N, C-alpha and C positions, 0 to 999 in steps of 0.2 A: 535679422533684417532691420535696417535703420528706420527711423521715424519718417524721413522723407520718402524712402522707398515704399514703406507701408502705406503712406498716404496716397502715393501715386497708384499703388495696387488697388486700394479700396475705391479710389475715384474711377479707375479703369473698369473695375467690376461693376460699380454702380452705373456708370455710363452705358456699359454694354447691356446690362440687364434691363435698364429702362428703355434703351433704344429698341432692343428686340421685343420687349413687351409692347412697345408702341406699334411695332410692325405686326406682331401677332394679333393684337387686338384691333388692327385696322384703324387705329386712331389717325386722324388726318393732321399730323403735325410734321409736315415735310421739312420745314425750316429748322425746327428743333432737332429733328433726326440728323440733318446735315451738319448742324453745329456740333452735336455730340460726337458724330463720327470724326469730324475734323480735330476735336480735342483729343480723342482717343488716338488718332493717327499721329498727332504731334507728340503725345507722351511716348508712344511706341518708338518713334524716330529718335527721341532723346535717349532711349535706352540702348540704342545701337552704337557701338564704338568702331570707328573706321579701322580697318586693318590693311597692312601692306608695308612696303619699304618706305622708310622715311626719306623724303626728298629735301635736298638742301639747295636753296636758290641764292645765287650771288649776282649782284648787279654792279655795273661799273658806271658811275655817274660822269657826266661831262662828255666832251668831244673826244674822239679817238681817231688815230691814223693806223690803218691796217690792223685794227684790233687792239692797239696799244694806247692807253689814255695819254693825252697830250701832256698831262702833269708828269708822267713817267719819263717821257722824252725830254722834257725841260730839265728835270733833275739829273738825268744821266748825261745830258749835254754839259751841264754845269760841272759834273765830276770830271769829264774829259778836259774841260778848260782848266780846272785846278791842277790836274796832273800834268798838263802841258808846261807848267812852270818848272817841273822837276826833270832835269836831264839825267840820264843814267849811262850814257856813252857818247863818244864823239866819232863822227863819221870821217874816216880818212878820205882825203880827196876833196871834200866840200868844207871841212872845218866846222860843221854845224853839229849841235847836240841832238841826240835822239830822246824824245820826251817819254816819260813813264806812261803817258796816256796810251801809247801803242799797245801796252800789255792788256788793256781792257777793251780794245775794239772787238775782239771775238766775244767776250763776255756780254757786251751790249747787244750783239746780234742774237745771242742765245736767250737773253732776257726779254727782248722786245720783238724779235722776228726780223726778217731781212729788210723790209722797207723802213719801218720805224727805227730799227737799229742803225741803218745806214744814215738816216736823217739825223739822229741824235749825235752820232760820231762826227758827221760832217759839220754840224753846227758848232759843236764843242771845239773841233779842230780849227775852224775858221776864227772863232773868237780867240782861241789860244794863239793862233798865228799873229793876230793883231796885238795881243797883250804880252806875249812872250816870243818875239821873233827869233830869239837865239836858239830855240829848239824847233823852229818851223821848217828849216830848210827852204825849199821852193814851195811857197804856200799852195799853189794850184796842185802840185804833185802830192803834197801832204794831204790835201783835201780828198783827192782821188783815192789815195791809199787807205785813208780812214773809212771812206764810204764803202769801198769794195771789200774791205776786211769784215766789217759788220754784216754786209749783205751776204757774203759767202758763208759766214758763220750761221746766220739765220736760215740759210738754205740747206743746212745739214740735217734735214728732216728725214725720219725713217719711213713715214707713211703720209698719206694725204695728197691733196692736189698739187703740192709743190715738191714732191719727192724726186722728180726728174730735173729740177732746176739745175742741179749740180752738173749735168751734162753740158748745158750751154756755158756755164762758168768754166768748166774744164777746157772747152774749146777756146775760150778767151785766153786762158792761162797758157795754153800751148802756143797760141799765136804770139803772146808776149815773150815767151821763152825763145821762140824762133827769131823774133826781132832782136832780142838781146844777143843771141848767138851770132846772128848776122853782123851786128855792129862790132862784136868782139873778135870773132874768128875771121870773117871775110874782109871787113873794112880795116881793122886795126892789127890783124895778123897775130892775135893772141893765140898761143899754142892750145890745142884742143884739150890736153890734159889739165892745163892751168884753168881753162874755162870751166871744165867739169867740176874741178875741185872748188873753184871760186863761186860757182852757182849751185853748190850742194843743197843749201836750204830751199832753193827755188824748185829744182826738179824733184827733190824728195817730198816737198809739200804737195806737188801735183799728184805724185803716187799715193800719198796718204789720203788725199782728198777723193781720188777716184776709186780706190780699193775699199773693201769692207771695213777698213780701219775708220772710215768716216762715220759709219753707223755704230761702230764699237764705241767711239768717243761719245757719241750722243747717248747711248745706253748707260755708259758710266756716269755721265753728267746728270742724268735723270734718276740715278740710283739714290736710295735712302742711306746708303753707306758712304760716309763723307770721305773715307780714304779712296774709294772708287771715284767719287766726285772729283777729288783733287787730281787723281791720275788722268781722268778724262779731260779735265780742263787743261792740264799740262800738255797732253798730246794734241788736243784741239787747238790750243794757243800756238804751239809750235807750227802746226799745219797752216792755220789761218795767217799768222804773222809772216810765215814764209811766202804765202801767196800774195800778201800785201806788199812784201818786199819785191817780189817778182813784178807786180803791177806798176811799181814806181821805178825800178832800176833801169829799164830801157830808156826812160826819159832823162834820168840823172846821168847815166853813162853817156848819152848823146850830148848833154850839156857840158859835162866836166871831162869826159874822155881821159880817164886816168890811165897811166902807162902800165906796162907789165909788172914793174916793180911794186906798184900799189896792189895789183892783183895778188901777187905772191904774199904780200904782207897781210892782206885781208883774209886769206884762206883759213887760218886758224881763229881769226877774230869773229867773223860773221856767225859761225855756228854757236860760239859762246854767247854772243849777244842774243841770239834767238832763244837759246836755252834760258837765259836770264829773263826774257820776256815770258817764256812759259812758266818759270818759277814764280815770278811776281804775279802773273795772271792767276796761277793756281792758288796762291795765298789769298789774294783779294777775292777771287771768284768763289772759292769754297766758303769763305766767311759770309759773303753776300747771299749766296744761294741757301746756306743753312739758316741764315737769319730770315730770309723770305719764307722759307718753309715753316719756320717756328712761329711766325706771326700770322701765317695763313693769309697773306695779302693776296688780293685778287690777281690772278696770273693773266698776262696779256694772251690774246687768242693764239698768236703764233710762237709763243715762248716754248722752249724745248727742255727747260730744266725740271 
């Protein structure tokens, strides 16, 4: 027994003996007895070691939007703006470049959640359209595509109060596909087989979003195996970028009204472009998510990684 423990034991014994001797001898020292009992109780409490599961408390300082710190939103909006300067393809029919920032719209939704993610992508796209108009296309349409992409990605939750949001989004995407089909097939007399092939990434994205592949991609993204993370990001990026394309193409087609020859030329190009978005999104996203997990940064409330 250590000297400090021996001292506490001796003092405890002394206090107890004197206290009970006072009680037994009916000595009227109530104040002294209370004081001694308090000392004994204090020493005994110090001897007790709390047991149980260790709890970890994390706090997020500053203001937040939908559970995501505003600082996170600002940083990711800045990343979108920077990537808007980098074109990786040219859109036939409009002559505008496609910015590399489109590859990370889904990632931002997975990192921040639907509301904060849509806000970050929209802000970054808006600033990018002002600073790099050569990749902006029609700014209003680009803004809508960025916002809906991150919102849909953030809504790919497996459980919780937002797990049925995808149903409302699916209805929206079906309406958009119907509008696109009306403009192409009914108004412009594009053959049905040409439309189906030309809109492959659009209707395939709806299927991947509404089927269990949606939750499969989420589980892969949240995995600790980074090969699975990369596969999940690629599949999720293909899906979300396809939905973003679908949300923009009825408007661009209405404005530019490209002929059947352009439709035929785009059939092999558009899937390749979407695959490149998925590939670049997987490379960037896997690195970002692995880094965030390594530094154990506080995760936004609605994040799914």
